[in-house]
C-alpha positions as CSV (number, residue, x, y, z in Angstrom):
1,X,0.5,0.0,-0.2
2,X,1.2,3.8,-0.7
3,X,0.4,5.9,2.1
4,X,0.6,9.5,1.3
5,X,-0.2,12.7,3.8
6,X,-1.2,15.9,3.1
7,X,2.0,16.7,5.1
8,X,4.0,16.2,2.2
9,X,1.9,17.5,-0.8
10,X,4.8,17.2,-3.5
11,X,4.6,13.5,-3.1
12,X,0.9,13.7,-3.1
13,X,0.4,16.2,-5.7
14,X,2.6,13.8,-7.8
15,X,0.8,10.9,-7.4
16,X,-2.8,12.6,-8.1
17,X,-1.8,14.1,-11.4
18,X,-0.3,10.3,-12.6
19,X,-3.3,9.2,-11.9
20,X,-5.5,11.9,-13.1
21,X,-5.1,11.0,-16.8
22,X,-7.7,7.9,-18.2
23,X,-4.7,6.0,-20.4
24,X,-2.4,5.7,-17.1
25,X,-4.9,4.3,-15.3
26,X,-5.6,1.9,-18.0
27,X,-1.9,1.4,-18.0
28,X,-2.3,0.5,-14.4
29,X,-5.6,-2.2,-15.5
30,X,-3.4,-3.8,-17.7
31,X,-0.7,-4.3,-15.5
32,X,-2.9,-5.4,-12.7
33,X,-4.5,-8.1,-15.5
34,X,-1.1,-9.5,-17.5
35,X,1.5,-8.3,-14.5
36,X,4.5,-7.6,-17.3
37,X,3.9,-6.3,-20.0
38,X,6.7,-3.9,-22.3
39,X,6.2,-0.2,-23.4
40,X,4.9,-1.6,-27.2
41,X,2.9,-4.4,-25.7
42,X,1.1,-1.9,-23.8
43,X,0.6,0.5,-27.1
44,X,-0.7,-2.3,-28.5
45,X,-3.3,-3.0,-26.3
46,X,-4.7,0.7,-25.6
47,X,-4.4,1.1,-29.6
48,X,-1.6,4.2,-28.6
49,X,1.1,5.3,-30.1
50,X,4.3,3.9,-28.7
51,X,5.6,7.3,-27.6
52,X,2.2,8.3,-25.9
53,X,2.6,5.0,-23.6
54,X,6.1,5.7,-23.0
55,X,5.1,9.0,-21.9
56,X,2.8,7.9,-20.0
57,X,4.2,5.1,-18.5
58,X,7.4,7.7,-17.4
59,X,4.8,10.1,-15.5
60,X,3.2,6.5,-13.8
61,X,7.1,5.4,-12.8
62,X,8.0,9.0,-11.4
63,X,5.4,8.6,-9.4
64,X,6.2,5.1,-8.1
65,X,3.1,3.7,-9.0
66,X,4.7,1.7,-11.2
67,X,8.2,-0.1,-12.0
68,X,10.0,-0.9,-14.7
69,X,13.1,-3.1,-15.4
70,X,15.5,-3.3,-18.4
71,X,15.6,-6.4,-20.2
72,X,17.5,-7.7,-23.2
73,X,16.0,-8.0,-26.4
74,X,16.9,-9.1,-30.0
75,X,17.9,-5.0,-30.3
76,X,19.3,-3.1,-27.1
77,X,17.0,-3.6,-24.1
78,X,13.1,-3.5,-23.8
79,X,11.2,-1.7,-20.7
80,X,9.2,-4.2,-18.4
81,X,7.2,-2.4,-16.6
82,X,5.0,-3.6,-13.6
83,X,2.5,-2.1,-10.6
84,X,3.9,-1.7,-7.6
85,X,0.9,-0.5,-5.4
86,X,-2.2,-2.5,-5.0
87,X,-3.6,0.7,-2.8
88,X,-3.1,4.2,-2.2
89,X,-3.9,5.8,0.7
90,X,-4.4,9.9,1.0
91,X,-4.1,11.0,4.9
92,X,-6.4,14.5,4.2
93,X,-6.0,15.1,8.5
94,X,-2.9,13.5,9.6
95,X,-4.6,14.7,13.1
96,X,-6.7,12.2,13.3
97,X,-4.9,9.0,11.8
98,X,-3.6,8.1,15.0
99,X,-6.8,7.6,15.9
100,X,-7.4,5.1,12.6
101,X,-6.3,1.0,13.9
102,X,-3.5,1.0,10.9
103,X,-0.6,3.1,11.2
104,X,2.6,3.1,9.7
105,X,6.3,4.1,11.3
106,X,8.0,6.2,8.1
107,X,11.9,6.5,8.0
108,X,14.7,7.2,5.0
109,X,18.3,6.3,6.1
110,X,20.9,8.0,4.3
111,X,23.1,4.9,2.2
112,X,26.2,6.4,4.4
113,X,24.9,5.2,7.4
114,X,26.0,1.9,7.5
115,X,26.9,0.4,10.5
116,X,28.6,-2.6,9.4
117,X,30.2,-4.4,5.9
118,X,32.4,-6.6,4.3
119,X,33.4,-5.5,1.1
120,X,35.6,-6.2,-1.8
121,X,37.5,-4.6,-5.0
122,X,35.7,-3.2,-7.2
123,X,34.0,-0.4,-4.7
124,X,34.1,2.6,-3.9
125,X,32.1,5.5,-2.8
126,X,31.0,9.7,-3.6
127,X,28.8,12.4,-2.8
128,X,27.3,15.1,-4.6
129,X,30.9,16.9,-4.3
130,X,33.3,14.0,-6.1
131,X,35.0,10.6,-4.9
132,X,35.0,10.2,-0.7
133,X,37.6,7.9,-0.8
134,X,40.4,6.1,-2.3
135,X,38.9,3.4,-5.0
136,X,39.1,-0.1,-4.8
137,X,40.4,0.2,-1.3
138,X,37.9,-1.6,1.0
139,X,39.5,-0.2,4.6
140,X,38.3,3.2,3.4
141,X,34.7,2.3,4.2
142,X,35.6,3.1,8.1
143,X,36.2,6.7,7.0
144,X,34.0,9.3,8.7
145,X,33.6,11.1,5.2
146,X,31.1,7.9,4.4
147,X,28.5,8.6,6.2
148,X,28.1,11.6,3.0
149,X,28.0,8.9,0.9
150,X,25.6,9.4,-1.7
151,X,26.1,6.5,-4.6
152,X,28.1,3.0,-2.8
153,X,29.4,0.2,-5.5
154,X,31.0,-3.2,-4.4
155,X,31.8,-6.0,-6.2
156,X,31.3,-8.7,-3.6
157,X,30.5,-8.9,0.2
158,X,27.8,-7.0,1.8
159,X,26.7,-3.6,3.7
160,X,24.1,-3.4,6.5
161,X,22.2,-0.5,8.1
162,X,19.8,-0.5,11.5
163,X,17.0,1.5,11.1
164,X,15.6,2.3,14.9
165,X,12.3,1.1,15.9
166,X,10.1,3.4,17.4
167,X,6.5,2.1,17.6
168,X,4.6,2.1,20.6
169,X,4.8,-0.3,23.0
170,X,1.2,-2.0,22.8
171,X,2.0,-2.1,18.2
172,X,1.5,-5.7,16.4
173,X,3.6,-5.2,13.2
174,X,1.5,-6.4,10.3
175,X,3.9,-5.6,7.7
176,X,7.3,-4.2,7.2
177,X,8.8,-3.1,4.0
178,X,12.5,-1.6,2.4
179,X,12.9,-0.1,-0.6
180,X,16.0,1.1,-2.7
181,X,17.7,1.9,-5.7
182,X,19.9,-0.9,-6.9
183,X,22.0,-2.2,-10.0
184,X,24.7,-4.3,-10.6
185,X,28.9,-3.8,-10.6
186,X,30.6,-3.5,-14.0
187,X,33.6,-1.9,-14.7
188,X,32.9,1.3,-16.2
189,X,28.5,0.4,-16.5
190,X,27.2,-3.1,-19.1
191,X,23.2,-2.9,-19.0
192,X,24.0,-6.8,-19.9
193,X,25.3,-7.6,-16.3
194,X,23.2,-9.9,-14.3
195,X,24.4,-9.6,-10.7
196,X,22.5,-11.9,-8.0
197,X,21.5,-9.5,-5.1
198,X,20.4,-10.5,-2.0
199,X,18.4,-8.6,1.2
200,X,18.0,-9.9,5.0
201,X,16.4,-8.4,7.7
202,X,17.6,-8.9,10.7
203,X,19.8,-11.2,9.6
204,X,16.9,-13.5,8.2
205,X,17.4,-14.5,3.7
206,X,14.1,-12.7,2.9
207,X,14.7,-12.8,-1.6
208,X,17.2,-12.2,-4.0
209,X,17.2,-10.0,-6.9
210,X,18.6,-10.8,-10.4
211,X,19.7,-7.5,-11.3
212,X,19.8,-7.5,-15.2
213,X,22.9,-5.0,-15.5
214,X,24.8,-2.0,-14.3
215,X,22.6,0.4,-16.2
216,X,24.2,3.6,-18.1
217,X,22.2,4.2,-21.3
218,X,20.7,7.5,-20.3
219,X,22.5,9.6,-17.8
220,X,20.7,9.3,-13.7
221,X,18.1,12.5,-13.5
222,X,19.6,13.1,-10.1
223,X,23.6,12.8,-10.8
224,X,25.9,15.2,-10.1
225,X,27.4,17.4,-13.3
226,X,31.0,16.4,-11.9
227,X,29.6,12.3,-12.4
228,X,31.4,10.9,-15.6
229,X,28.6,9.5,-18.9
230,X,30.8,7.0,-18.7
231,X,30.1,5.7,-15.1
232,X,26.7,3.8,-13.7
233,X,24.1,6.3,-14.3
234,X,21.2,4.5,-12.2
235,X,19.2,1.5,-10.5
236,X,16.3,0.1,-10.2
237,X,13.5,0.9,-7.1
238,X,13.1,-2.7,-5.8
239,X,10.7,-3.1,-2.8
240,X,11.2,-5.6,-0.5
241,X,8.5,-6.4,1.5
242,X,7.5,-9.2,4.6
243,X,4.0,-9.7,6.4
244,X,2.2,-12.6,8.5
245,X,1.7,-14.6,4.9
246,X,5.1,-14.6,3.2
247,X,8.0,-12.1,1.5
248,X,7.5,-10.3,-1.4
249,X,9.8,-8.2,-4.2
250,X,7.9,-5.8,-6.0
251,X,4.3,-7.3,-5.0
252,X,5.8,-11.2,-6.0
253,X,6.4,-13.8,-3.7
254,X,10.0,-14.4,-3.3
255,X,10.0,-16.5,-0.6
256,X,8.1,-18.3,2.9
257,X,9.6,-15.8,5.2
258,X,7.0,-14.4,7.6
259,X,7.1,-12.1,10.1
260,X,7.5,-13.9,12.9
261,X,11.0,-15.3,11.0
262,X,12.5,-11.5,11.7
263,X,11.9,-11.8,15.6
264,X,11.4,-8.5,15.4
265,X,10.1,-7.9,19.4
266,X,13.9,-9.2,20.6
267,X,15.5,-5.5,19.6
268,X,15.4,-2.1,19.3
269,X,15.8,-2.3,16.1
270,X,15.4,-3.5,12.6
271,X,19.2,-4.3,10.2
272,X,18.9,-4.5,7.0
273,X,21.7,-6.0,5.1
274,X,22.6,-6.2,0.9
275,X,24.9,-8.3,-1.0
276,X,26.1,-10.8,-3.0
277,X,26.2,-14.3,-1.6
278,X,29.4,-16.4,-2.2
279,X,27.4,-19.2,-3.6
280,X,25.4,-16.9,-6.4
281,X,25.4,-17.6,-10.0
282,X,25.5,-14.2,-11.1
283,X,28.5,-12.3,-8.8
284,X,27.4,-8.9,-10.8
285,X,28.1,-6.5,-7.3
286,X,26.5,-4.2,-6.6
287,X,25.4,-0.2,-7.3
288,X,23.3,1.4,-3.9
289,X,21.8,4.8,-5.0
290,X,21.0,7.6,-2.2
291,X,18.9,11.2,-3.0
292,X,22.0,12.4,-4.9
293,X,22.5,10.3,-8.0
294,X,20.6,8.0,-9.7
295,X,16.9,8.4,-11.0
296,X,15.2,8.1,-7.7
297,X,15.3,11.2,-5.5
298,X,15.6,8.6,-2.5
299,X,17.9,6.9,0.0
300,X,17.2,3.8,1.3
301,X,13.2,3.4,2.9
302,X,11.4,1.9,5.5
303,X,7.8,1.5,6.1
304,X,6.3,-0.4,9.1
305,X,2.4,-1.1,9.5
306,X,1.8,-1.9,12.6
307,X,-2.0,-1.9,14.7
308,X,-2.4,-1.0,18.2
309,X,-4.0,-3.5,21.2
């Protein structure tokens, strides 16, 4: 579920605008029925020009209502679309929100605020001003300037974050969801460079996404001007969610891990680990994007949905 608040009017306006078009609503309906479609398929089904379909898909993607990824095609790559949410909840009176039995706790973690890591070259990080530490020196990840990182990359290993769990004493967690922009890590960039990127929550392996590549076919819209055009440009916004029934990746079942497996009551924080396992089939590394890089203006977000006893 996408939860919007009038306290964040820009985000709410962007989603409302995306939903104000009959064409875009038709695209969402198609993705409900067919689950995954590429741009050409959507244009054919709606009997509209491909350029019109692509423009409207971009609006839905920017609003976070659909997810897209580039997959290899006979000529280059094709953009495949899927729905990101089944429900949109708009909070017009935030003061009354806490009277509702369904509540959520949301926090965004800058990607430089990791608490532990084990990385191997190629590796490095940068912020809006430039490179932070020497490339391919894993020990440099201990440098205090790493807190300012807005892009982090490594070929092997993992990186871990701890999110504070600030909930009412009588809260019963119903779901926990993490979103982050990711892609593989190749020399310069390579759209056909698969990597099996795994996510762990509280030390429990939740699921793996096979990134199709390290994307550089267009410039990341948030990248600073100094960032080289021949370097990694953007990733895909991926959502890992765990509830009482299953774990999902972009709303598709990815494992049988459920909330009870995470032992969320046992600590005051929730840990998130992102990496490539030594046993992975595709060891293509990780690029992790923050607010200053890539296509999505966000760092790593956590949304905990809960009810109160």
